[in-house]
Structure formats: structure tokens, C-alpha cells
KESELO-339073 format. One record per residue (C-alpha): residue number from 1; y, x, z. Coordinates in Angstrom, 1 decimal, padded with zeros to 4 digits, always signed. Layout:
% residues N
<site resi="NUM" v="Y" u="X" w="Z"/>
...
This chain:
% residues 133
<site resi="1" v="+123.4" u="+187.5" w="+051.3"/>
<site resi="2" v="+123.2" u="+191.3" w="+050.8"/>
<site resi="3" v="+119.9" u="+191.3" w="+052.7"/>
<site resi="4" v="+118.5" u="+188.6" w="+050.5"/>
<site resi="5" v="+119.5" u="+190.5" w="+047.3"/>
<site resi="6" v="+117.9" u="+193.6" w="+048.7"/>
<site resi="7" v="+114.7" u="+191.7" w="+049.5"/>
<site resi="8" v="+114.4" u="+190.4" w="+045.9"/>
<site resi="9" v="+115.3" u="+193.8" w="+044.5"/>
<site resi="10" v="+112.5" u="+195.2" w="+046.6"/>
<site resi="11" v="+110.1" u="+193.0" w="+044.7"/>
<site resi="12" v="+110.7" u="+195.1" w="+041.6"/>
<site resi="13" v="+109.8" u="+198.3" w="+043.3"/>
<site resi="14" v="+107.0" u="+196.9" w="+045.5"/>
<site resi="15" v="+103.3" u="+197.4" w="+044.8"/>
<site resi="16" v="+101.9" u="+194.3" w="+043.1"/>
<site resi="17" v="+099.9" u="+193.4" w="+046.2"/>
<site resi="18" v="+103.0" u="+193.2" w="+048.4"/>
<site resi="19" v="+105.3" u="+191.3" w="+046.1"/>
<site resi="20" v="+104.0" u="+187.9" w="+047.2"/>
<site resi="21" v="+104.6" u="+188.8" w="+050.9"/>
<site resi="22" v="+108.2" u="+189.9" w="+050.2"/>
<site resi="23" v="+109.0" u="+186.7" w="+048.3"/>
<site resi="24" v="+107.4" u="+184.6" w="+051.0"/>
<site resi="25" v="+109.4" u="+186.3" w="+053.7"/>
<site resi="26" v="+112.6" u="+185.9" w="+051.7"/>
<site resi="27" v="+112.0" u="+182.2" w="+051.1"/>
<site resi="28" v="+111.2" u="+181.7" w="+054.7"/>
<site resi="29" v="+114.5" u="+183.3" w="+055.7"/>
<site resi="30" v="+116.5" u="+181.3" w="+053.1"/>
<site resi="31" v="+114.8" u="+178.0" w="+054.1"/>
<site resi="32" v="+115.4" u="+178.6" w="+057.8"/>
<site resi="33" v="+119.1" u="+179.2" w="+057.0"/>
<site resi="34" v="+119.2" u="+176.0" w="+055.0"/>
<site resi="35" v="+117.5" u="+174.0" w="+057.7"/>
<site resi="36" v="+119.5" u="+175.7" w="+060.4"/>
<site resi="37" v="+116.3" u="+176.9" w="+062.1"/>
<site resi="38" v="+116.7" u="+179.9" w="+064.4"/>
<site resi="39" v="+115.6" u="+183.2" w="+062.7"/>
<site resi="40" v="+113.2" u="+183.8" w="+065.6"/>
<site resi="41" v="+111.3" u="+180.6" w="+064.8"/>
<site resi="42" v="+108.5" u="+180.7" w="+062.2"/>
<site resi="43" v="+108.1" u="+178.4" w="+059.3"/>
<site resi="44" v="+104.5" u="+178.0" w="+058.1"/>
<site resi="45" v="+104.1" u="+178.9" w="+054.4"/>
<site resi="46" v="+102.1" u="+175.7" w="+053.7"/>
<site resi="47" v="+104.6" u="+173.4" w="+055.5"/>
<site resi="48" v="+106.2" u="+170.8" w="+053.1"/>
<site resi="49" v="+109.9" u="+171.3" w="+052.9"/>
<site resi="50" v="+110.7" u="+167.6" w="+052.8"/>
<site resi="51" v="+108.5" u="+166.9" w="+055.8"/>
<site resi="52" v="+110.4" u="+169.6" w="+057.6"/>
<site resi="53" v="+113.7" u="+167.9" w="+057.0"/>
<site resi="54" v="+115.0" u="+169.0" w="+053.7"/>
<site resi="55" v="+117.0" u="+166.3" w="+052.0"/>
<site resi="56" v="+118.3" u="+166.2" w="+048.4"/>
<site resi="57" v="+121.6" u="+168.0" w="+049.3"/>
<site resi="58" v="+119.7" u="+170.7" w="+051.3"/>
<site resi="59" v="+117.3" u="+171.1" w="+048.4"/>
<site resi="60" v="+120.3" u="+171.9" w="+046.1"/>
<site resi="61" v="+121.7" u="+174.3" w="+048.7"/>
<site resi="62" v="+118.2" u="+176.0" w="+049.0"/>
<site resi="63" v="+118.0" u="+176.3" w="+045.3"/>
<site resi="64" v="+121.5" u="+177.7" w="+045.0"/>
<site resi="65" v="+120.8" u="+180.3" w="+047.7"/>
<site resi="66" v="+117.7" u="+181.5" w="+045.8"/>
<site resi="67" v="+119.5" u="+181.4" w="+042.5"/>
<site resi="68" v="+122.1" u="+183.9" w="+043.7"/>
<site resi="69" v="+119.5" u="+186.6" w="+043.7"/>
<site resi="70" v="+118.0" u="+185.7" w="+040.3"/>
<site resi="71" v="+121.0" u="+186.3" w="+038.1"/>
<site resi="72" v="+119.0" u="+186.6" w="+034.8"/>
<site resi="73" v="+116.6" u="+183.7" w="+035.6"/>
<site resi="74" v="+117.1" u="+180.0" w="+035.9"/>
<site resi="75" v="+115.5" u="+178.2" w="+038.9"/>
<site resi="76" v="+115.7" u="+174.5" w="+038.3"/>
<site resi="77" v="+116.1" u="+172.0" w="+041.0"/>
<site resi="78" v="+112.9" u="+170.5" w="+039.6"/>
<site resi="79" v="+111.2" u="+173.7" w="+040.8"/>
<site resi="80" v="+112.1" u="+172.9" w="+044.4"/>
<site resi="81" v="+111.0" u="+169.3" w="+044.0"/>
<site resi="82" v="+107.6" u="+170.2" w="+042.6"/>
<site resi="83" v="+106.9" u="+173.4" w="+044.6"/>
<site resi="84" v="+107.4" u="+172.0" w="+048.1"/>
<site resi="85" v="+105.9" u="+174.8" w="+050.2"/>
<site resi="86" v="+106.8" u="+178.5" w="+050.5"/>
<site resi="87" v="+103.3" u="+179.4" w="+049.1"/>
<site resi="88" v="+103.7" u="+177.2" w="+046.1"/>
<site resi="89" v="+107.3" u="+178.2" w="+045.4"/>
<site resi="90" v="+106.4" u="+181.9" w="+045.8"/>
<site resi="91" v="+103.7" u="+181.5" w="+043.1"/>
<site resi="92" v="+106.3" u="+179.8" w="+040.9"/>
<site resi="93" v="+108.8" u="+182.6" w="+041.4"/>
<site resi="94" v="+106.2" u="+185.3" w="+040.7"/>
<site resi="95" v="+105.5" u="+183.5" w="+037.4"/>
<site resi="96" v="+109.3" u="+183.1" w="+036.7"/>
<site resi="97" v="+109.7" u="+186.8" w="+037.3"/>
<site resi="98" v="+106.6" u="+187.5" w="+035.3"/>
<site resi="99" v="+104.8" u="+189.3" w="+038.2"/>
<site resi="100" v="+101.1" u="+188.9" w="+039.0"/>
<site resi="101" v="+099.7" u="+187.5" w="+042.2"/>
<site resi="102" v="+097.4" u="+190.5" w="+042.4"/>
<site resi="103" v="+096.1" u="+189.8" w="+045.9"/>
<site resi="104" v="+096.9" u="+187.8" w="+049.0"/>
<site resi="105" v="+099.0" u="+189.9" w="+051.5"/>
<site resi="106" v="+098.6" u="+189.7" w="+055.2"/>
<site resi="107" v="+102.2" u="+188.6" w="+055.8"/>
<site resi="108" v="+102.1" u="+189.4" w="+059.5"/>
<site resi="109" v="+101.4" u="+193.0" w="+058.8"/>
<site resi="110" v="+104.2" u="+193.2" w="+056.2"/>
<site resi="111" v="+106.7" u="+191.5" w="+058.6"/>
<site resi="112" v="+105.5" u="+193.7" w="+061.5"/>
<site resi="113" v="+106.2" u="+196.8" w="+059.5"/>
<site resi="114" v="+109.8" u="+195.7" w="+059.0"/>
<site resi="115" v="+109.8" u="+197.3" w="+055.6"/>
<site resi="116" v="+111.1" u="+194.2" w="+053.8"/>
<site resi="117" v="+114.7" u="+193.8" w="+054.7"/>
<site resi="118" v="+116.9" u="+195.6" w="+053.9"/>
<site resi="119" v="+115.8" u="+197.5" w="+050.9"/>
<site resi="120" v="+115.5" u="+201.1" w="+051.9"/>
<site resi="121" v="+114.5" u="+204.4" w="+050.4"/>
<site resi="122" v="+110.8" u="+203.8" w="+051.3"/>
<site resi="123" v="+110.7" u="+200.8" w="+048.9"/>
<site resi="124" v="+111.8" u="+202.9" w="+046.0"/>
<site resi="125" v="+109.1" u="+204.4" w="+043.7"/>
<site resi="126" v="+108.6" u="+208.2" w="+044.1"/>
<site resi="127" v="+110.7" u="+208.9" w="+041.0"/>
<site resi="128" v="+113.7" u="+207.2" w="+042.5"/>
<site resi="129" v="+113.6" u="+209.1" w="+045.8"/>
<site resi="130" v="+116.1" u="+211.8" w="+046.5"/>
<site resi="131" v="+114.9" u="+215.4" w="+046.5"/>
<site resi="132" v="+113.9" u="+216.9" w="+049.8"/>
<site resi="133" v="+116.5" u="+219.0" w="+051.5"/>
């Protein structure tokens, strides 16, 4: 779960236009783990969780996995029931985290850059970067 925590931490440091893509990628990874879908498979961001096979116990597991990276926020199970796609749940999480959905991100470009997981020095704002040696 260290990669997941790093991904959500990256949201704090990310430019507003990339936060949505980071959360979408994080949710996709957690959802695939919950559904036991291979990491190499894709999960469309508008695919309904329940139509994809999530049952009530899996929904609790999915919520619990997300909650572990939101220690100071409460994600209700009701949120998972009402936000049944990655896109919808991402918008809800952005709201919960009080972040703006500034613009839609081309997730394929973000994923291709492989700058989402794990959190690295490039994700930190310039003030947090170590001095050049």
C-alpha cells in the first residue's frame, strides 16, 4: 500500500490540472486489486463498478483500501454506492479533499510518463527539492 499512499500524497504536490488523473489512476489500481483484475488490464473510467462485478463485500474492501490513504478524511460506504465509476468517485474525492477539477487530463499521457507511482522528487514543488550538488 506504500505506492498507493505515495500516489495520494502526490495529489497534494501536483499541479491542479493533473490531480484528477492521479486520483483516477490510483482508483483504477485499487479497483483492479479489489476485483482481482491483472494490473496489465485496463478498467474504463466510466465503467460501473457493480456491472464489473463488485458486490457489497468488495465495495467495503474497496472503500477500506481507499480510506487507508485518507487518514484525516472520512469516505463513507455510501460514497462508493452513489459514485459508481472511477470518474464519478474521482470528482467526489477531489471535493472531499477540497481540490478543484481545473481541467480534464489526458490520462494516457500521464500514465505513459510513469510519473504517478511512486512519488518521486519530480512530483515535489521546487521549494521541496534538494539543492543541486
